[in-house]
C-alpha positions in Angstrom: 37.3 -41.0 -5.4 36.6 -39.4 -8.9 34.8 -36.2 -8.8 31.7 -35.4 -11.0 32.4 -34.1 -14.5 31.4 -30.5 -15.2 27.8 -29.9 -16.2 28.0 -28.3 -19.7 25.5 -26.1 -21.5 24.9 -25.9 -25.2 22.9 -23.0 -26.6 21.0 -22.6 -30.0 22.6 -20.3 -32.5 20.0 -17.7 -31.7 20.3 -18.0 -28.0 16.6 -18.6 -27.7 16.9 -21.7 -25.7 19.5 -23.2 -23.3 20.3 -26.8 -22.7 22.0 -28.1 -19.8 23.8 -31.2 -20.9 24.8 -34.1 -18.7 26.9 -35.7 -21.4 28.2 -38.7 -19.5 26.9 -40.6 -16.4 28.6 -40.0 -13.0 30.6 -42.7 -11.6 28.5 -44.7 -9.1 30.2 -43.4 -6.0 30.2 -39.8 -7.1 26.5 -40.1 -8.0 25.7 -40.8 -4.4 27.7 -37.9 -3.1 26.6 -35.6 -5.8 22.9 -36.3 -5.1 23.4 -35.5 -1.4 25.1 -32.2 -2.3 22.4 -31.4 -4.9 19.6 -32.1 -2.3 21.4 -30.1 0.4 21.8 -27.2 -1.9 18.2 -27.3 -3.0 16.9 -27.5 0.6 19.3 -24.8 1.8 18.5 -22.5 -1.0 14.7 -22.6 -0.8 12.9 -19.9 1.3 9.4 -20.5 -0.1 7.4 -23.1 1.8 5.2 -23.8 -1.3 8.2 -24.4 -3.5 9.8 -26.6 -0.7 6.6 -28.7 -0.6 6.8 -29.4 -4.2 10.4 -30.6 -4.0 9.9 -32.6 -0.8 7.0 -34.3 -2.6 9.2 -35.5 -5.3 12.2 -36.3 -3.1 14.0 -33.3 -4.5 14.2 -34.8 -8.1 15.2 -32.0 -10.5 12.6 -30.3 -12.6 15.0 -28.3 -14.7 18.5 -29.6 -14.4 18.1 -33.3 -14.9 19.8 -35.1 -17.8 16.4 -36.3 -19.4 14.7 -34.8 -22.4 11.8 -33.4 -20.3 14.3 -31.2 -18.3 15.8 -30.0 -21.5 12.4 -29.2 -22.9 11.4 -27.2 -19.7 14.6 -25.1 -19.8 14.0 -24.3 -23.5 10.4 -23.5 -22.9 11.2 -21.2 -19.9 13.9 -19.2 -21.7 11.6 -18.9 -24.8 8.7 -17.7 -22.6 10.9 -15.3 -20.7 12.2 -13.7 -23.9 8.7 -13.1 -25.0 7.7 -11.3 -21.8 7.8 -7.8 -23.5 5.0 -9.1 -25.9 2.8 -9.1 -22.8 4.0 -5.8 -21.5 5.9 -7.4 -18.7 9.3 -6.1 -17.3 11.8 -8.5 -19.0 14.7 -7.4 -16.8 12.9 -8.8 -13.8 13.6 -12.4 -15.1 17.3 -11.7 -16.0 17.4 -14.1 -19.0 21.2 -13.3 -19.7 22.0 -14.1 -16.0 20.1 -17.4 -16.2 21.9 -18.4 -19.4 25.3 -17.5 -18.0 24.5 -19.6 -14.9 23.6 -22.5 -17.0 26.8 -22.3 -19.0 29.0 -22.1 -16.0 27.4 -24.5 -13.5 29.9 -27.1 -12.2 29.2 -29.7 -9.5 26.2 -30.9 -7.9 25.8 -28.2 -5.3 25.9 -25.6 -8.1 23.3 -27.6 -9.9 21.0 -27.6 -6.9 21.4 -23.8 -6.6 20.6 -23.5 -10.3 17.5 -25.8 -10.0 16.1 -23.4 -7.3 16.9 -20.3 -9.3 15.2 -21.6 -12.4 12.1 -22.5 -10.4 12.0 -19.0 -8.8 12.3 -17.4 -12.3 9.4 -19.6 -13.5 7.2 -18.7 -10.5 8.0 -14.9 -10.8 7.1 -15.1 -14.5 4.1 -17.2 -14.0 2.7 -14.9 -11.3 3.3 -11.8 -13.4 1.8 -13.2 -16.6 -1.2 -14.9 -14.8 -2.0 -12.4 -12.1 -0.1 -9.1 -12.9 3.3 -7.7 -12.3 2.2 -5.1 -9.8 0.3 -5.3 -6.5 -2.9 -3.3 -7.2 -3.3 -1.7 -3.7 0.3 -0.3 -3.6 -0.3 1.6 -6.9 -3.4 3.5 -5.9 -5.5 3.4 -2.7 -8.7 3.3 -4.8 -7.9 -0.1 -6.2 -9.2 -2.5 -3.6 -7.9 -5.7 -5.2 -5.4 -8.3 -4.6 -3.4 -9.8 -7.4 -5.0 -13.3 -7.8 -1.8 -15.3 -7.2 -1.8 -19.0 -7.7 0.0 -21.4 -5.3 3.6 -22.0 -6.2 3.4 -25.7 -5.8 0.4 -25.8 -8.0 2.2 -24.0 -10.8 5.2 -26.3 -10.5 3.0 -29.4 -10.6 1.3 -28.1 -13.6 4.6 -27.7 -15.3 5.9 -31.0 -14.2 2.8 -32.8 -15.4 2.7 -32.1 -19.1 4.2 -30.4 -22.1 6.3 -27.6 -20.9 5.7 -25.2 -23.9 1.9 -25.8 -23.7 2.0 -25.1 -20.0 3.7 -21.7 -20.5 1.2 -20.8 -23.1 -1.6 -21.5 -20.6 -0.3 -18.9 -18.1 -1.7 -15.8 -19.7 -5.3 -15.0 -19.2 -7.5 -17.1 -21.7 -10.0 -14.4 -22.3 -11.0 -12.9 -25.6 -10.3 -9.4 -24.1 -6.7 -10.3 -23.4 -6.1 -11.7 -26.9 -7.7 -8.7 -28.5 -5.6 -6.3 -26.3 -2.4 -8.2 -27.4 -3.3 -7.6 -31.1 -4.1 -4.0 -30.4 -0.6 -3.7 -28.6 1.1 -5.1 -31.6 -0.7 -2.7 -34.1 0.1 0.3 -31.9 3.7 -0.8 -31.7 3.9 -0.9 -35.4 2.5 2.5 -35.6 4.9 4.0 -33.0 7.9 2.2 -34.8 6.7 4.1 -38.0 6.9 7.5 -36.2 3.4 7.7 -34.8 0.3 9.4 -36.3 1.8 12.7 -37.4 1.8 16.2 -35.9 -1.1 17.2 -33.6 -3.7 19.5 -35.2 -3.5 22.9 -33.8 -6.9 24.5 -34.3 -10.2 25.0 -32.4 -12.7 23.1 -34.5 -13.0 21.7 -38.1 -16.4 21.2 -39.6 -17.8 19.2 -42.6 -17.5 21.2 -45.9 -14.3 23.0 -44.9 -11.0 22.6 -46.7 -7.4 23.8 -46.2 -4.3 22.8 -44.3 -6.0 21.8 -41.0 -8.4 19.5 -43.1 -5.3 17.8 -44.8 -3.7 17.3 -41.4 -6.9 15.9 -40.0 -7.2 13.6 -43.1 -3.6 12.4 -42.8 -4.0 11.6 -39.0 -7.2 9.8 -39.6 -5.5 7.7 -42.2 -2.5 6.9 -40.0 -4.9 5.9 -37.2 -6.8 3.5 -39.6 -10.1 5.3 -39.5 -9.9 6.6 -43.1 -8.9 4.9 -46.2 -6.0 6.6 -48.1 -7.3 9.5 -50.2 -6.0 12.7 -51.7 -9.2 14.7 -50.9 -8.5 18.0 -49.2 -12.1 18.7 -48.2 -14.0 17.6 -45.1 -16.2 15.3 -47.2 -18.6 12.5 -46.2 -16.0 9.8 -45.9 -14.0 12.0 -43.4 -17.2 12.8 -41.6 -17.9 9.1 -41.3 -14.4 8.4 -40.1 -14.7 11.2 -37.4 -18.0 9.8 -36.2 -16.5 6.3 -35.9 -13.6 7.7 -34.0 -16.0 9.6 -31.7 -17.9 6.4 -31.0 -14.7 4.5 -30.1 -13.8 7.2 -27.7 -17.0 7.9 -25.8 -17.6 11.2 -27.4 -20.7 12.8 -28.8 -21.2 11.3 -32.2 -21.9 14.1 -34.8 -19.0 13.8 -37.2 -17.7 17.3 -36.4 -14.1 17.6 -35.2 -14.8 19.9 -32.3 -12.4 20.8 -29.5 -13.0 17.7 -27.4 -12.8 15.4 -30.5 -9.5 17.0 -31.7 -8.2 16.8 -28.2 -8.7 13.1 -28.3 -7.4 12.7 -31.9 -4.2 14.5 -30.8 -3.4 11.9 -28.2 -0.2 10.2 -29.5 0.1 6.5 -30.5 2.7 6.0 -27.7 0.2 7.3 -25.0 -2.6 5.0 -26.5 0.0 2.1 -26.4 0.5 2.8 -22.7 -3.2 2.6 -22.0 -3.4 -0.8 -23.8 -0.4 -2.1 -21.8 -2.0 -1.0 -18.6 -5.4 -2.6 -19.6 -3.4 -5.9 -20.1 -2.1 -5.6 -16.6 -5.7 -4.9 -15.3 -7.0 -7.9 -17.2 -4.3 -10.0 -15.4 -5.7 -8.7 -12.1 -9.1 -10.0 -13.1 -7.9 -13.3 -14.1 -9.7 -15.0 -11.2 -9.3 -18.9 -10.8 -13.1 -19.3 -11.1 -13.6 -16.6 -13.6 -16.0 -13.5 -13.3 -19.1 -15.6 -13.1 -21.4 -17.2 -15.6 -23.7 -14.3 -14.9 -22.1 -11.2 -13.6 -22.5 -7.4 -13.4 -19.6 -5.2 -14.7 -19.3 -1.4 -14.2 -16.5 0.3 -16.1 -16.1 3.5 -14.2 -14.4 5.4 -17.0 -17.1 4.5 -19.5 -20.0 5.3 -17.2 -21.9 2.2 -18.0 -23.2 -0.8 -16.1 -23.7 -4.2 -17.7 -25.3 -7.6 -17.0 -23.4 -10.2 -18.8 -24.5 -13.8 -19.3 -22.3 -16.4 -20.7 -19.8 -13.8 -22.1 -22.5 -11.7 -23.7 -23.9 -8.3 -22.7 -27.7 -8.9 -22.0 -28.4 -5.5 -20.4 -26.6 -2.1 -20.4 -27.4 1.2 -18.9 -25.7 4.5 -18.4 -24.2 5.3 -14.9 -23.0 8.1 -12.8 -19.8 7.4 -10.6 -17.9 9.1 -7.8 -16.6 12.7 -8.2 -12.9 13.2 -8.9 -12.4 14.5 -5.4 -10.1 12.1 -3.6 -12.7 11.3 -0.9 -15.5 10.7 -3.5 -13.8 8.5 -6.0 -15.6 5.2 -6.6 -13.3 2.3 -5.6 -12.4 -0.7 -7.7 -13.3 -4.1 -6.2 -15.5 -7.3 -6.7 -18.2 -8.7 -4.5 -21.5 -10.4 -4.8 -24.9 -8.8 -5.1 -27.4 -10.7 -3.0 -30.4 -8.4 -2.6 -32.2 -5.3 -3.8 -34.3 -2.8 -1.6 -37.4 -1.4 -3.2 -38.5 2.0 -1.8 -35.2 2.4 0.1 -34.5 4.7 2.9 -31.2 6.6 2.6 -29.0 6.3 5.6 -26.7 9.3 5.2 -23.0 8.3 5.5 -21.2 9.8 8.5 -18.7 11.7 6.3 -21.7 13.6 4.5 -23.5 14.2 7.8 -20.6 15.9 9.5 -18.8 17.5 6.5 -21.9 18.7 4.5 -25.0 18.8 6.7 -23.7 19.7 10.2 -22.3 23.1 9.2 -25.8 23.9 7.7 -27.5 22.6 10.9 -25.3 24.7 13.1 -26.4 27.9 11.2 -30.0 26.8 10.8 -31.5 23.9 12.8 -34.3 23.7 10.3 -31.9 23.1 7.3 -32.1 19.9 5.2 -35.7 19.3 6.6 -36.2 16.3 4.3 -33.9 14.3 6.4 -34.8 12.7 9.8 -32.3 13.3 12.6 -32.4 10.3 15.1 -30.4 9.3 18.2 -28.6 6.1 19.0 -32.0 4.4 19.9 -33.7 5.5 16.6 -35.7 8.3 18.3 -36.4 11.4 16.4 -34.3 14.4 17.7 -35.9 17.7 18.4 -34.3 20.2 16.0 -35.4 23.2 18.2 -32.6 22.6 20.6 -30.2 23.5 17.9 -26.8 21.9 16.9 -24.3 24.7 17.4 -22.7 23.0 20.4 -21.5 20.0 18.2 -18.4 19.5 16.2 -17.7 16.9 13.5 -16.3 14.7 16.2 -19.0 15.2 18.9 -22.1 15.1 16.7 -24.0 12.1 18.2 -26.9 11.7 15.8 -27.7 9.9 12.6 -29.5 11.1 9.6 -31.9 9.3 7.3 -34.2 10.2 4.3 -37.5 8.1 4.3 -38.6 6.4 1.1 -40.2 8.7 -1.3 -40.0 10.0 -4.8 -37.3 12.6 -3.9 -35.2 10.1 -2.0 -31.6 10.4 -2.9 -31.5 6.6 -3.8 -34.6 6.8 -5.9 -37.0 3.9 -5.9 -34.5 1.0 -5.7 -31.1 0.2 -4.6 -28.9 -3.0 -5.3 -26.8 -4.3 -2.6 -23.5 -6.3 -2.5 -22.6 -5.6 1.2 -19.0 -4.3 1.4 -16.9 -2.4 3.8 -16.7 0.5 1.5 -20.4 1.1 1.6 -20.7 1.3 -2.2 -23.8 0.0 -4.1 -25.8 0.6 -7.2 -29.0 2.7 -7.0 -31.6 4.8 -8.7 -31.6 8.6 -8.5 -34.0 11.6 -9.0 -31.3 13.5 -10.8 -32.0 12.1 -14.2 -30.5 15.1 -16.0 -26.9 13.9 -15.2 -27.2 11.0 -17.4 -27.3 13.2 -20.5 -23.6 14.5 -19.9 -20.6 12.8 -21.5 -18.5 12.6 -18.3 -20.7 11.5 -15.5 -18.5 11.9 -12.3 -21.1 13.4 -9.8 -21.7 10.9 -6.9 -20.2 10.5 -3.5 -18.9 7.1 -4.6 -21.9 4.9 -5.2 -23.0 4.1 -8.7 -26.2 5.6 -10.0 -28.1 3.8 -12.8 -30.1 5.4 -15.6 -32.6 2.5 -16.0 -32.7 1.0 -12.4 -36.1 -0.6 -13.0 -35.2 -2.4 -16.1 -32.0 -3.4 -14.4 -34.2 -4.9 -11.5 -36.4 -6.6 -14.0 -33.4 -8.3 -15.7 -32.2 -9.5 -12.4 -35.6 -10.7 -11.1 -36.4 -12.5 -14.4 -34.3 -15.5 -13.2 -36.7 -16.0 -10.2 -40.1 -14.9 -11.3 -42.3 -15.3 -14.3 -43.4 -11.7 -14.0 -40.4 -9.5 -12.8 -42.1 -6.3 -13.7 -45.4 -7.1 -12.0 -43.5 -8.4 -8.9 -41.4 -5.2 -8.8 -44.3 -2.8 -9.3 -46.5 -4.5 -6.7 -43.7 -3.9 -4.1 -43.2 -0.4 -5.3 -46.8 0.6 -4.9 -46.8 -0.1 -1.3 -44.5 2.8 -0.5 -42.9 0.8 2.2 -39.2 -0.3 2.3 -39.0 -3.9 1.0 -35.9 -6.2 0.8 -36.0 -8.7 -2.1 -33.3 -11.4 -1.9 -31.7 -12.7 -5.1 -32.1 -16.5 -5.2 -28.6 -16.8 -6.6 -26.1 -14.0 -5.8 -24.5 -12.2 -8.8 -20.8 -11.3 -8.8 -20.3 -7.6 -9.3 -17.1 -6.1 -10.7 -16.3 -2.5 -10.5 -13.5 -2.0 -13.0 -11.6 0.9 -14.5 -10.5 0.6 -18.1 -9.3 3.5 -20.2 -8.7 1.0 -22.9 -10.9 -2.0 -23.9 -12.2 -3.8 -26.9 -15.4 -4.7 -28.6 -16.1 -8.4 -29.6 -15.2 -7.3 -33.1 -11.8 -6.3 -31.9 -12.1 -2.5 -32.2 -10.2 -0.7 -29.3 -12.3 1.8 -27.2 -10.4 4.5 -25.3 -11.8 6.5 -22.4 -10.4 9.3 -20.2 -8.3 8.6 -17.0 -10.8 10.2 -14.8 -9.1 9.5 -11.5 -5.5 9.4 -12.8 -5.2 5.7 -11.8 -3.9 4.4 -15.1 -1.2 7.0 -15.2 0.0 5.7 -11.9 -0.1 2.2 -13.0 1.9 3.0 -16.1 4.5 4.9 -14.0 4.7 1.8 -11.7 5.1 -0.6 -14.7 7.8 1.6 -16.2 9.7 1.8 -12.9 9.6 -2.0 -12.8 11.2 -2.2 -16.3 8.3 -2.2 -18.9 9.5 0.0 -21.9 8.0 1.0 -25.2 9.7 0.3 -28.4 12.1 3.1 -29.5 10.7 5.4 -32.1 12.4 4.8 -35.5 13.5 7.9 -37.4 
């Protein structure tokens, strides 16, 4: 019986696409035997139930290795997409394009074709998952990132590819958000700057003020020009255009906007183009983590921990914005990243002191002085008030049996309102009597919850969807002085995010400090996976 002819591969001159060519039909008898060998190879090689379900549903018909034009187009589109992986800050080596091309060149026989079929599907699924949902598993990078990569079902991805234009399907994988597109443009611009040698030498001086001149001013001028904040000029003085450029830089980096190149401003100016590029690549990975199948919500709340602001977003536009205070840098006080749904607010809230604060902060005080922290009620398991006169010296952190609560009032730690999206981390948004903290540039002072500068206006914005007089409704509940729960008619998604690089609608890139060191860990993980920056050209 004749054996199947070898399957041959032709490549374009640039090697950008590969084409597996079945140049002649198999003899009838061999086709039957070959198909069986092909099916058996596919069935034996598959170890993913979702991919196996896809192939069983099409009676193992090939998606990639068939002789038809559609299979050829899929192979070409896959190789093209894999070769462009670095454009998205993805680890190209993970997809082994040279290995795939060699395999397509050398495949002979139906069994080998079946094995290649599965290998191509796996490469596609790996790439699709990375591009659509992120190359890393968030929780493995940092314990404060309480997210799961929003992976799509493998069978769904393969069906999408099988049902339409392959190149268009590949292009649909990346997040379709304006933010992702703007981050990609920022990445390309920074890569060009890095390839040209960066932005010049750091500026080694304490501060530079308007009206000054000299070498430090020239270095500042040249760096601002290289960073695209100042038009080319030969001026050697700290003139008005330079002052405007510094002010714009300060605004883009969350600094005090005064046009003076003080120590904090120069520290930010001295950050290299390579480091800013790393931040953008990390932001792209983070955007993929937020590429939820149903989106972030038509109306949603977003808190960027590094920017110290909370926003209400309606139909993609910011409709309310207020300053925030977030968790301290101490590992046990950092605000975690996660998403949930806000379903109610509490006006005139009580503060139920978290166990960690009770035993770590207040119990040592009570052991020395039973009358300490007198603004807090100490209650037993049945809610009865505990007699402080008996003292607490006999209790340790593990044996202390009581709870602590601060009743509603003007000095309550939660202020006059808290916004609840019940979660196992016991994190929520709330008012605070410590208003002075909102005047500081870096606002990391809480035990993990998010404090709002304008909580009443935030409440009015939320209640406006369910009452004609949100302010009057809120104030009437507030005046009672009693704790009052108000349900939201429609829960609002809440997203606590962490972006040291993000963009404005006009495309300007904003940079913020890595307050918890999380982005540094993400970059290290991406680099370990194979993500690399372009080499600096001399």
